Each structure stands twice: as structure tokens, then as C-alpha cells.
C-alpha positions as a Markdown table, in Angstrom:
| # | Residue | x | y | z |
|---|---|---|---|---|
| 1 | Met | -9.4 | -12.9 | 2.7 |
| 2 | Leu | -7.6 | -9.5 | 3.1 |
| 3 | Met | -6.7 | -10.2 | 6.7 |
| 4 | Glu | -5.3 | -13.7 | 5.8 |
| 5 | Tyr | -3.3 | -12.2 | 2.8 |
| 6 | Leu | -1.7 | -9.5 | 5.0 |
| 7 | Ser | -0.9 | -11.8 | 7.7 |
| 8 | Asp | 0.6 | -14.4 | 5.5 |
| 9 | Leu | 2.6 | -11.6 | 3.9 |
| 10 | Leu | 3.9 | -10.4 | 7.2 |
| 11 | Phe | 4.8 | -14.0 | 8.4 |
| 12 | Asn | 6.7 | -14.8 | 5.3 |
| 13 | Arg | 8.7 | -11.6 | 5.4 |
| 14 | Asp | 9.8 | -11.6 | 9.0 |
| 15 | Pro | 11.0 | -14.6 | 10.8 |
| 16 | Val | 10.4 | -13.1 | 14.2 |
| 17 | Leu | 6.7 | -12.7 | 13.6 |
| 18 | Arg | 6.6 | -16.3 | 12.5 |
| 19 | Gln | 7.2 | -17.4 | 16.1 |
| 20 | Arg | 4.1 | -19.0 | 17.7 |
| 21 | Ser | 4.2 | -16.5 | 20.5 |
| 22 | His | 4.1 | -13.4 | 18.0 |
| 23 | Lys | 1.5 | -14.7 | 15.7 |
| 24 | Arg | -1.5 | -13.9 | 18.0 |
| 25 | Leu | -0.3 | -10.4 | 18.7 |
| 26 | Thr | 0.6 | -9.7 | 15.1 |
| 27 | Arg | -3.0 | -10.7 | 14.1 |
| 28 | Ala | -4.4 | -8.6 | 17.0 |
| 29 | Val | -2.5 | -5.5 | 15.8 |
| 30 | Leu | -3.3 | -6.1 | 12.1 |
| 31 | Phe | -7.2 | -6.5 | 13.0 |
| 32 | Tyr | -7.0 | -3.2 | 15.1 |
| 33 | Met | -5.3 | -1.3 | 12.3 |
| 34 | Tyr | -7.9 | -2.7 | 9.8 |
| 35 | Trp | -10.8 | -1.8 | 12.2 |
| 36 | Ile | -9.8 | 1.9 | 12.6 |
| 37 | Cys | -8.9 | 2.3 | 8.9 |
| 38 | Asp | -5.2 | 2.6 | 9.2 |
| 39 | Ile | -4.6 | 0.1 | 6.6 |
| 40 | Gly | -5.5 | 1.5 | 3.1 |
| 41 | Lys | -6.3 | 5.0 | 4.3 |
| 42 | Val | -5.4 | 7.8 | 2.0 |
| 43 | Glu | -5.0 | 11.2 | 3.5 |
| 44 | Glu | -6.4 | 14.1 | 1.6 |
| 45 | Val | -3.8 | 16.6 | 0.4 |
| 46 | Asp | -4.8 | 20.2 | 0.5 |
| 47 | Ala | -3.5 | 21.8 | -2.8 |
| 48 | Gln | -3.3 | 25.1 | -1.2 |
| 49 | Ala | -0.9 | 23.9 | 1.5 |
| 50 | Glu | 1.8 | 23.1 | -0.9 |
């Protein structure tokens, strides 16, 4: 459900991504980012570094 939601959000936002030739690539990149946890990943902030 999350992947469908994100892809719909992207396709509705950008007319270039809506083109048939870009949909497959967009879904592949989105899946890759989800698979390696780039989507929703929160970096830990070291309080001492500030």
C-alpha cells in the first residue's frame, strides 16, 4: 500500500513522471529507495556534535 501511495503521489505531482516511458523507471527507483531504507530513514543526531 505504501509503494502505491508514494508512486501515485509522484505521478500526480509531476507530468513528466506520468509518461508511460518513465513510470517503470520511477517505480524501480522508488522500490530501490524503499528496499535500502532511504525512504523514512531518520538520521541520529549526536547532541555533542552541535
